[in-house]
C-alpha positions as CSV (number, residue, x, y, z in Angstrom):
1,M,-12.3,-6.7,9.5
2,K,-15.9,-7.2,10.5
3,S,-18.4,-6.6,7.7
4,Q,-21.5,-4.5,7.9
5,S,-24.1,-7.1,7.0
6,V,-24.7,-10.5,5.4
7,V,-25.9,-8.6,2.3
8,T,-22.5,-7.0,1.9
9,D,-20.8,-10.3,2.5
10,L,-22.8,-11.9,-0.3
11,R,-22.0,-9.0,-2.7
12,K,-18.3,-9.3,-1.8
13,K,-18.4,-13.1,-2.6
14,V,-19.8,-12.4,-6.0
15,F,-17.2,-9.7,-6.8
16,T,-14.5,-12.0,-5.5
17,E,-15.5,-14.9,-7.7
18,V,-16.0,-12.7,-10.8
19,A,-12.6,-11.2,-10.2
20,K,-11.1,-14.7,-9.9
21,V,-12.7,-15.6,-13.3
22,A,-11.3,-12.4,-14.8
23,Y,-7.8,-13.1,-13.6
24,E,-7.5,-16.8,-14.0
25,S,-10.2,-18.4,-16.2
26,E,-9.6,-19.9,-19.6
27,H,-13.3,-20.9,-19.8
28,V,-15.1,-17.7,-18.8
29,A,-18.7,-18.6,-19.6
30,S,-18.7,-22.0,-17.9
31,D,-16.9,-20.6,-14.8
32,L,-19.4,-17.7,-14.5
33,E,-22.2,-20.2,-14.7
34,E,-20.6,-22.0,-11.7
35,I,-20.5,-19.0,-9.4
36,P,-24.0,-19.3,-8.0
37,Y,-23.1,-22.8,-6.8
38,L,-20.0,-21.5,-5.2
39,I,-22.0,-18.8,-3.4
40,T,-24.7,-21.3,-2.3
41,P,-22.9,-24.7,-2.2
42,D,-25.3,-26.5,0.2
43,E,-28.7,-28.0,-0.4
44,V,-30.2,-26.2,2.6
45,P,-30.9,-22.5,2.1
46,K,-29.4,-20.1,4.5
47,Y,-31.4,-16.9,3.9
48,R,-34.4,-17.7,1.7
49,E,-37.1,-20.4,1.7
50,S,-35.5,-22.2,-1.3
51,I,-31.9,-23.0,-2.4
52,F,-33.1,-22.4,-5.9
53,R,-34.2,-18.9,-5.1
54,E,-30.8,-18.2,-3.5
55,R,-29.0,-19.4,-6.6
56,Q,-31.4,-17.4,-8.9
57,I,-30.5,-14.2,-7.0
58,A,-26.8,-15.1,-7.1
59,S,-27.1,-15.6,-10.8
60,E,-28.5,-12.1,-11.3
61,R,-25.7,-10.6,-9.1
62,V,-23.2,-12.3,-11.4
63,R,-24.7,-10.6,-14.5
64,L,-24.7,-7.2,-12.8
65,A,-21.1,-7.7,-11.7
66,M,-20.3,-8.3,-15.4
67,G,-22.1,-5.0,-16.3
68,L,-25.0,-6.9,-17.9
69,S,-28.7,-6.2,-17.3
70,L,-30.9,-8.6,-15.5
71,R,-32.6,-11.5,-17.3
72,P,-36.3,-11.3,-18.0
73,A,-38.3,-13.3,-15.4
74,N,-40.6,-14.9,-18.1
75,K,-38.1,-16.1,-20.6
76,P,-35.4,-18.9,-20.5
77,V,-32.1,-16.9,-20.6
78,H,-28.7,-18.3,-19.5
79,I,-26.7,-16.4,-16.9
80,T,-24.0,-15.8,-19.6
81,S,-26.4,-14.7,-22.3
82,G,-24.8,-11.7,-24.1
83,I,-21.5,-12.3,-22.2
84,S,-19.4,-11.7,-25.4
85,R,-20.3,-8.0,-25.2
86,S,-18.9,-7.6,-21.7
87,T,-15.8,-9.8,-21.9
88,I,-13.8,-6.9,-23.2
89,A,-10.9,-4.7,-21.9
90,E,-13.0,-1.5,-22.3
91,K,-15.6,0.0,-20.1
92,Y,-18.9,-1.7,-20.6
93,Y,-22.3,-0.4,-19.5
94,E,-25.9,-1.3,-20.2
95,P,-28.3,1.3,-18.7
96,P,-29.7,1.7,-16.2
97,L,-27.0,1.6,-13.5
98,M,-29.3,0.8,-10.5
99,Q,-31.6,-2.3,-10.8
100,V,-34.0,-4.1,-8.7
101,I,-33.5,-7.9,-8.7
102,P,-37.1,-9.2,-8.8
103,S,-36.4,-12.6,-7.2
104,A,-34.6,-10.8,-4.3
105,C,-37.3,-8.2,-3.5
106,D,-39.5,-9.1,-0.5
107,K,-42.3,-6.8,-1.6
108,C,-42.1,-4.7,1.6
109,P,-45.3,-2.7,2.4
110,E,-45.1,0.9,1.2
111,N,-47.0,2.4,4.2
112,E,-48.7,0.3,6.8
113,Y,-49.6,0.5,10.5
114,V,-49.7,-2.9,12.3
115,V,-50.2,-3.9,15.9
116,T,-47.3,-5.8,17.4
117,D,-47.2,-8.4,20.2
118,Q,-46.4,-5.6,22.6
119,C,-50.1,-4.7,22.8
120,R,-51.3,-5.2,26.3
121,G,-55.0,-4.6,25.6
122,C,-55.0,-1.7,28.0
123,V,-58.2,-0.2,29.4
124,A,-57.5,3.3,28.0
125,R,-58.1,2.1,24.4
126,S,-56.3,5.3,23.2
127,C,-55.7,3.7,19.7
128,V,-59.5,3.1,19.3
129,K,-60.5,6.5,20.6
130,N,-58.0,8.4,18.4
131,C,-58.7,6.7,15.1
132,P,-60.8,9.1,12.9
133,K,-62.1,6.3,10.7
134,G,-63.0,3.5,13.1
135,A,-60.3,1.3,11.7
136,V,-59.0,0.2,15.2
137,S,-61.0,-2.3,17.3
138,I,-60.4,-4.8,20.0
139,V,-60.2,-8.4,18.9
140,D,-59.5,-11.2,21.5
141,G,-58.4,-8.6,24.0
142,K,-55.8,-6.9,21.6
143,S,-56.0,-4.0,19.2
144,H,-56.6,-4.8,15.6
145,I,-56.3,-2.5,12.6
146,D,-58.7,-3.0,9.6
147,Q,-56.4,-2.1,6.7
148,S,-59.3,-1.5,4.4
149,K,-60.4,1.5,6.6
150,C,-57.0,2.7,7.7
151,I,-55.9,6.1,6.2
152,K,-52.3,5.9,7.4
153,C,-52.6,9.0,9.6
154,G,-50.5,7.4,12.5
155,R,-52.7,8.7,15.3
156,C,-53.1,5.2,16.7
157,K,-49.3,4.8,16.9
158,A,-48.8,8.3,18.4
159,S,-51.4,7.6,21.2
160,C,-50.2,4.1,22.2
161,P,-48.5,4.3,25.6
162,Y,-46.6,1.1,24.9
163,D,-45.4,1.9,21.4
164,A,-47.1,-1.3,20.4
165,I,-48.1,-0.1,16.9
166,A,-45.4,-0.2,14.2
167,H,-45.2,1.8,11.1
168,H,-43.9,-0.3,8.3
169,T,-42.5,1.4,5.2
170,R,-40.4,0.2,2.3
171,P,-36.7,0.8,3.4
172,C,-35.5,1.6,-0.2
173,A,-38.3,4.1,-0.8
174,E,-37.7,5.7,2.6
175,A,-34.0,6.1,1.8
176,C,-34.7,7.7,-1.6
177,G,-34.9,11.4,-1.1
178,I,-36.3,12.1,-4.5
179,K,-39.3,9.7,-4.5
180,A,-37.9,7.6,-7.4
181,I,-39.1,4.3,-6.0
182,S,-42.7,2.9,-6.2
183,S,-44.2,-0.5,-6.5
184,D,-44.7,-2.5,-9.7
185,E,-47.8,-4.6,-10.5
186,Y,-46.5,-7.4,-8.4
187,G,-45.7,-5.3,-5.3
188,R,-42.0,-5.3,-5.9
189,A,-39.9,-2.2,-5.7
190,H,-39.6,-0.2,-9.0
191,I,-37.1,2.5,-9.8
192,D,-38.2,5.4,-12.0
193,N,-35.1,6.0,-14.0
194,D,-36.3,9.4,-15.2
195,K,-36.0,10.5,-11.6
196,C,-33.1,8.4,-10.3
197,V,-29.7,10.0,-9.9
198,A,-27.9,6.8,-9.0
199,C,-26.8,7.8,-5.5
200,G,-27.4,4.2,-4.4
201,Q,-28.9,4.9,-1.1
202,C,-31.7,2.5,-1.9
203,M,-29.2,-0.2,-2.4
204,S,-27.6,0.5,1.0
205,A,-31.1,0.6,2.7
206,C,-32.5,-2.7,1.3
207,P,-32.2,-5.4,4.0
208,F,-32.8,-8.1,1.3
209,G,-30.0,-7.0,-1.1
210,A,-32.6,-6.6,-3.8
211,I,-31.1,-3.5,-5.4
212,A,-27.6,-3.5,-7.0
213,D,-25.6,-1.5,-9.4
214,K,-23.4,-2.7,-12.3
215,S,-19.7,-3.3,-12.0
216,Q,-16.8,-2.8,-14.3
217,I,-14.3,-5.0,-12.5
218,F,-14.2,-7.7,-15.1
219,Q,-13.4,-5.3,-17.9
220,L,-10.8,-3.5,-15.8
221,I,-9.0,-6.8,-15.0
222,Q,-9.0,-7.6,-18.8
223,A,-7.2,-4.3,-19.4
224,I,-4.7,-5.1,-16.7
225,K,-4.1,-8.6,-18.1
226,Q,-3.4,-7.4,-21.6
227,G,-0.6,-5.2,-20.3
228,D,-2.2,-1.7,-20.5
229,E,-0.8,1.1,-18.4
230,V,-3.6,1.1,-15.8
231,V,-3.3,3.8,-13.2
232,A,-5.4,4.1,-10.0
233,A,-6.9,7.5,-9.0
234,V,-7.9,6.9,-5.3
235,A,-10.6,9.1,-3.6
236,P,-9.7,10.5,-0.2
237,A,-12.6,8.6,1.4
238,I,-10.4,5.4,1.1
239,I,-8.7,6.3,4.4
240,G,-9.7,3.7,7.0
241,Q,-11.9,1.6,4.6
242,F,-9.6,-1.4,4.7
243,G,-8.7,-1.2,8.4
244,P,-6.7,1.1,10.6
245,K,-3.4,-0.6,9.6
246,A,-4.1,-0.2,5.9
247,T,-1.8,2.8,5.4
248,P,-1.5,4.6,2.1
249,G,1.8,2.7,1.5
250,K,0.1,-0.7,2.0
251,I,-2.8,0.3,-0.2
252,K,-0.4,1.2,-2.9
253,S,1.4,-2.1,-2.4
254,A,-1.9,-3.9,-2.8
255,L,-2.9,-2.0,-5.9
256,L,0.4,-2.7,-7.6
257,A,-0.1,-6.4,-6.7
258,L,-3.4,-6.3,-8.6
259,G,-1.6,-5.1,-11.7
260,F,-1.9,-1.3,-11.4
261,K,1.1,0.6,-12.7
262,D,0.9,3.6,-10.4
263,V,-1.4,5.3,-7.8
264,Y,-2.5,8.9,-7.6
265,E,-4.5,10.8,-5.0
266,V,-7.8,12.3,-6.2
267,A,-7.5,14.9,-3.4
268,V,-5.0,16.7,-5.6
269,G,-7.8,17.2,-8.1
270,A,-9.9,18.5,-5.3
271,D,-7.2,21.0,-4.6
272,V,-7.4,22.2,-8.2
273,G,-11.2,22.5,-8.0
274,C,-11.1,24.2,-4.6
275,I,-9.0,27.1,-5.9
276,A,-11.0,27.3,-9.1
277,E,-14.3,27.5,-7.3
278,A,-13.0,30.0,-4.8
279,H,-12.0,32.2,-7.8
280,H,-15.4,31.6,-9.4
281,Y,-17.3,32.6,-6.2
282,V,-15.3,35.8,-5.6
283,N,-15.5,37.0,-9.1
284,E,-19.0,35.9,-10.1
285,V,-21.2,35.4,-7.0
286,S,-19.9,37.9,-4.4
287,T,-20.0,40.6,-7.1
288,G,-23.7,39.9,-7.9
289,K,-23.1,38.7,-11.5
290,L,-24.5,35.3,-10.6
291,P,-27.1,34.6,-7.9
292,F,-25.3,31.7,-6.3
293,L,-22.8,28.9,-6.8
294,F,-23.6,25.2,-6.7
295,T,-20.5,23.1,-6.0
296,S,-20.2,20.2,-8.5
297,C,-18.1,17.4,-7.0
298,C,-21.2,15.2,-6.1
299,P,-22.6,13.7,-9.3
300,A,-25.9,12.8,-7.7
301,W,-26.4,16.4,-6.6
302,A,-25.4,17.8,-10.0
303,V,-27.8,15.4,-11.8
304,L,-30.6,16.2,-9.3
305,V,-30.3,19.9,-10.2
306,K,-30.3,19.2,-14.0
307,K,-33.3,16.8,-13.8
308,Q,-35.6,18.5,-11.3
309,F,-34.5,22.1,-11.4
310,P,-33.3,22.6,-15.0
311,D,-33.7,26.4,-14.8
312,L,-31.0,26.3,-12.1
313,A,-28.6,24.0,-14.0
314,S,-26.4,26.8,-15.2
315,E,-25.5,27.7,-11.6
316,V,-23.8,24.3,-11.1
317,S,-20.1,25.0,-11.1
318,Q,-18.5,24.3,-14.5
319,E,-15.1,23.7,-12.8
320,L,-13.7,20.2,-13.1
321,T,-14.7,17.7,-10.4
322,P,-11.8,16.2,-8.4
323,M,-12.2,12.9,-10.3
324,V,-12.0,14.5,-13.7
325,A,-9.2,17.0,-12.8
326,T,-7.1,14.1,-11.4
327,A,-7.7,12.0,-14.5
328,R,-6.7,14.8,-16.8
329,S,-3.6,15.5,-14.8
330,I,-2.6,11.8,-15.1
331,K,-3.2,11.9,-18.9
332,V,-0.8,14.9,-19.2
333,N,2.0,12.8,-17.8
334,H,0.9,9.4,-19.0
335,P,-1.1,10.0,-22.3
336,N,-1.5,6.2,-22.8
337,A,-2.7,5.5,-19.3
338,R,-6.0,3.9,-18.5
339,V,-7.3,5.8,-15.5
340,V,-9.4,4.0,-12.9
341,F,-11.3,6.1,-10.3
342,I,-11.5,4.1,-7.1
343,G,-14.0,5.7,-4.7
344,P,-17.1,5.3,-2.6
345,C,-19.7,6.4,-5.2
346,A,-21.9,4.5,-7.7
347,A,-22.9,7.7,-9.4
348,K,-19.3,8.3,-10.5
349,K,-19.8,5.5,-13.0
350,L,-22.3,7.7,-14.8
351,E,-20.2,10.8,-14.4
352,A,-17.3,9.1,-16.1
353,S,-19.5,8.3,-19.1
354,R,-21.3,11.6,-19.6
355,H,-20.9,13.3,-23.0
356,D,-21.0,17.0,-22.1
357,V,-17.6,16.9,-20.3
358,K,-15.0,14.3,-21.3
359,S,-13.9,12.7,-18.1
360,H,-10.7,11.0,-19.3
361,V,-11.7,8.2,-16.8
362,D,-11.6,4.8,-18.3
363,F,-13.1,2.7,-15.4
364,V,-14.8,3.4,-12.1
365,I,-14.9,0.9,-9.3
366,T,-16.0,1.3,-5.6
367,F,-14.1,0.3,-2.5
368,E,-16.5,-2.6,-2.1
369,E,-15.6,-3.9,-5.6
370,L,-11.9,-3.3,-4.9
371,A,-12.2,-5.4,-1.7
372,G,-13.5,-8.3,-4.0
373,M,-10.4,-7.9,-6.2
374,F,-8.1,-8.0,-3.1
375,A,-9.9,-11.1,-1.9
376,A,-9.5,-12.8,-5.4
377,K,-5.8,-12.3,-5.1
378,N,-5.7,-13.3,-1.4
379,L,-4.2,-10.0,-0.4
380,V,-4.2,-9.0,3.3
381,L,-3.3,-5.4,3.3
382,E,-1.8,-5.1,6.8
383,E,0.7,-7.9,5.9
384,L,2.0,-6.1,2.7
385,E,5.1,-4.0,2.3
386,E,4.9,-0.4,3.2
387,L,5.8,1.3,-0.1
388,P,6.8,5.0,-0.3
389,V,4.0,7.3,-1.5
390,T,4.3,10.8,-2.9
391,F,0.8,12.0,-2.1
392,N,0.9,15.7,-1.8
393,A,-2.6,16.9,-1.5
394,T,-3.6,19.4,1.1
395,G,-6.0,19.0,4.0
396,A,-8.5,21.1,2.1
397,G,-8.7,18.6,-0.8
398,R,-8.8,15.6,1.5
399,G,-11.6,17.1,3.4
400,Y,-13.9,16.9,0.4
401,A,-14.8,13.3,1.5
402,C,-17.0,14.6,4.3
403,S,-20.2,16.6,4.1
404,G,-19.4,20.3,4.5
405,G,-15.8,19.7,3.5
406,V,-16.1,21.1,0.1
407,S,-17.5,24.5,1.1
408,D,-15.2,24.6,4.1
409,A,-12.2,24.1,1.8
410,I,-13.3,26.8,-0.6
411,Q,-14.0,29.2,2.2
412,K,-10.5,28.7,3.6
413,C,-9.0,29.5,0.2
414,I,-11.1,32.6,-0.2
415,N,-10.2,33.8,3.3
416,E,-6.5,33.3,2.5
417,Y,-6.3,34.6,-1.1
418,Y,-9.2,37.0,-1.3
419,P,-9.2,38.5,2.2
420,G,-12.1,40.7,3.1
421,T,-14.6,38.8,0.9
422,E,-17.8,37.9,2.7
423,V,-18.6,34.2,2.2
424,K,-22.1,32.9,2.6
425,I,-22.4,29.1,2.8
426,E,-25.2,26.6,2.9
427,H,-24.8,22.9,2.6
428,A,-27.2,20.0,2.4
429,E,-26.7,16.3,2.7
430,G,-29.1,13.7,1.6
431,L,-31.3,14.2,-1.5
432,A,-34.4,15.2,0.4
433,N,-32.5,18.1,2.0
434,C,-30.9,18.9,-1.3
435,R,-34.3,19.3,-2.9
436,K,-35.4,21.6,0.0
437,I,-32.3,23.8,-0.5
438,L,-32.8,24.0,-4.2
439,T,-36.5,25.0,-3.8
440,L,-35.5,27.8,-1.5
441,A,-32.6,28.9,-3.8
442,K,-35.1,29.0,-6.7
443,A,-37.3,31.3,-4.6
444,G,-34.4,33.7,-4.0
445,K,-33.6,32.8,-0.4
446,Y,-30.0,32.0,-1.0
447,N,-28.7,34.8,-3.3
448,G,-25.0,35.4,-2.8
449,Y,-24.5,31.9,-1.3
450,M,-22.2,29.1,-2.1
451,I,-24.3,25.9,-1.9
452,E,-22.8,22.5,-1.3
453,G,-25.0,19.5,-2.0
454,M,-24.1,15.9,-1.1
455,G,-26.4,13.1,-2.2
456,C,-25.4,10.8,0.6
457,P,-26.1,11.8,4.2
458,G,-22.6,12.4,5.6
459,G,-21.0,13.0,2.3
460,C,-18.7,10.7,0.3
461,V,-17.7,8.7,3.4
462,A,-21.3,7.5,3.4
463,G,-21.3,6.5,-0.2
464,V,-22.9,3.2,-1.3
465,G,-19.6,1.7,-2.2
466,T,-18.0,2.1,1.2
467,I,-17.0,-0.7,3.5
468,I,-17.0,0.8,7.0
469,P,-19.7,2.8,8.9
470,P,-19.7,6.5,8.0
471,E,-18.9,7.7,11.4
472,R,-15.7,5.7,11.5
473,A,-14.8,6.8,8.0
474,K,-15.3,10.5,8.9
475,A,-13.1,10.1,11.9
476,A,-10.3,8.6,9.8
477,V,-10.6,11.4,7.2
478,D,-10.7,14.1,9.8
479,L,-7.4,12.8,11.3
480,V,-5.7,12.8,7.9
481,V,-6.9,16.3,7.2
482,K,-5.4,17.5,10.5
483,Q,-2.1,15.7,9.8
484,S,-1.7,17.0,6.2
485,E,1.5,19.1,5.8
486,E,-0.4,21.9,4.0
487,A,-3.9,23.1,4.9
488,I,-4.9,24.7,1.6
489,P,-3.6,24.6,-1.9
490,P,-1.4,27.3,-3.5
491,R,-3.1,30.0,-5.5
492,D,-1.2,29.2,-8.7
493,L,-3.3,26.0,-9.0
494,Q,-5.8,28.3,-10.8
495,D,-3.4,28.2,-13.8
496,L,-3.4,24.4,-13.8
497,A,-7.2,24.4,-13.5
498,E,-7.5,26.5,-16.6
499,K,-5.1,24.3,-18.5
500,L,-6.9,21.1,-17.5
501,T,-10.3,22.6,-18.4
502,K,-9.1,23.2,-22.0
503,M,-8.0,19.6,-22.5
504,E,-9.9,17.7,-25.1
């Protein structure tokens, strides 16, 4: 299956090698130290000006894949420094989740207009005439922008008939909808962790692979190796991620080959939440007791509300998210199980560790990290046995993977089980749009509404841990939703939702 970029290829190589060490190594520290040389085995660099810089970056990726923080740039610290803390069979996490690798950052300009070689030195001189500060002049027959005078208004670019003036911005900052990225004293990207909600869109946007999150694959594999009952809870967005021939039965076969004991569908937890939130909307919002309902399945959206709109935090649904509902359901039947949420989202790693609601989730890995585990075991999914699966989620729960799917599922349940109830819906995708909706809600513009927020544009299928383009992922999920035997969950799931909510 064709990868999306060289950056994702390099990330996969690191996850694969770390997973190999976890599964096979008897000398973990020395084998981890070797990984940068396996990633960049030649003496001639492929992507940077120096082989030493490439290995430095690979070394930092190894640390992040182990759940460790980056090394300080001004002190001699081994790759495996502190490794004893993370070579365990328990979830390990050193905050923050998202980190900028200093040696990988190319110090992209934050906001700069530059003349490209498309300039033809035309007679009109529109760029010169439209600049309010005299920053544009003609030098050697071509336009030239004096950056010391430029006020970044963009009038020169707008007036150029050949589109010869480019607007350069930092891709990671452009992708961050909550303005959590700035520059440090050296011009490198810097993440403000007081603002960051760990959506990971900056990581996806960086063309240099300079931003990465921390993984739990090593610790997960240790739990598998010591014989724990490790159970996979798979998000609905997995459909299509490993190719069109990677059916649920083959995915189950691959997960069992990795050492998982069983596989559950997280969409079942979405069904539980769907009914619960439908009940909540009908009894609390449509009656006017509460101004509106914020759906809660996207952790980046929920954290955005709590961080930037704390006076609205109480309106975030208190019903269990699909991940948590599924994990608790698994624990009912398998009290000793170690539940692993496998999905598209980096922010779920923080949701699983929050203290206000016990998640019952022991590990979280993304599809990207799972692909590294498959590669470490040389598993080709389409060649594996088609095992029987007992997935029984509805189309409503599976549709949670796409933007608009959550509110659509809840509305269908309301229409079926509470006929005659007027349902007002607004949904936002991408954190910038989420902030706009929240601002309007705070101003009273959305009273009586159910508001769905998705941190990633497109929803979960566009999460930072996905493997295929969002449009292909959405098409795959839409097909599965249509093919589901049941469109919406039964109303009696409300009883199960209440039971799971009371679990300690």
